[in-house]
N, C-alpha and C positions, 0 to 999 in steps of 0.2 A: 503493499499500499504506501503511495507516496507522500512524501511529508508534507503536511500545509504549509503553505507560504507565511512566513513571516510578514507582519502588517504592520504599520504605523502606530506611533503612539501620540496621543500630544502632550506635551507638558508645560505647565505654566509657570515660566521663572520666577522663584521667590526672591525675598531680599536674602542675601548674603550667598546664594548660590552662584555657582562657576558650572564651566562645563565640562570640567574634570570631575567637580562633585556630581553633575548629573548623570554624567557616562558613566561614574562607578556605580552607581543606584540601578543602572539600568544595564552595567553588562556591555558596554560599547565603550568607542572612544570621544574623546573629544573633539578630534578632527572630523569625526563621522558626524557628529551633531552639527559642525559646521557645515560639512560639506550639504546635508540634506535641508539647510535652512540657510544656504547661501543668496539664493533668491530674494526670500521674504525679506532677510537680514545682510546686504550687502556689505556689513563690517564683518559677516564670518566669511565671506569670499577669501579664498588666499590669494587667489591673483588678481584680488582690487588693492587697489592703492590705498585703500582706507582699511585695509584688514586689520580688525581688532577684537579677536577673538576672546580676549579677558574684559572685554566692556560690554558683557550683556545687560539687560535691564529687567528688575522686576516688572511681571507683566506681559515680558514676550511670551509668545504659544510657540514653542518650539515642536517640530517633529521629528520623532527616531525611532527607529528600531531596534527592541530591546533585544541582547544577546545576539548583535552582529555587529563586525567592525570591517570598516571599509579597508581594503588596501591601499595605502597612501599611492601606491606605484603604479596602480591600476585602476586609478577611477574613472566612472563614464564620463562621456560629455555632456556637459550641459544640454537639454531638451531645447529645440528652438520655441522661442516664446511666441 
């Protein structure tokens, strides 16, 4: 029987959260969370000149996939908007 596909979970950033603390909580990496949310929050896009992964804000709604880590060497290309 095929394994079910992992689905995105929505997480609302709370005061004091960091990408690293959120990643630990969900079994993923800060870079994976940044990648999944780079379109909504351009400061999380490593290719952006405004890249600032340490400045997430309380109230942001982040998408993440629990227990999945993206390989930074093999990231998919962004989807066309």
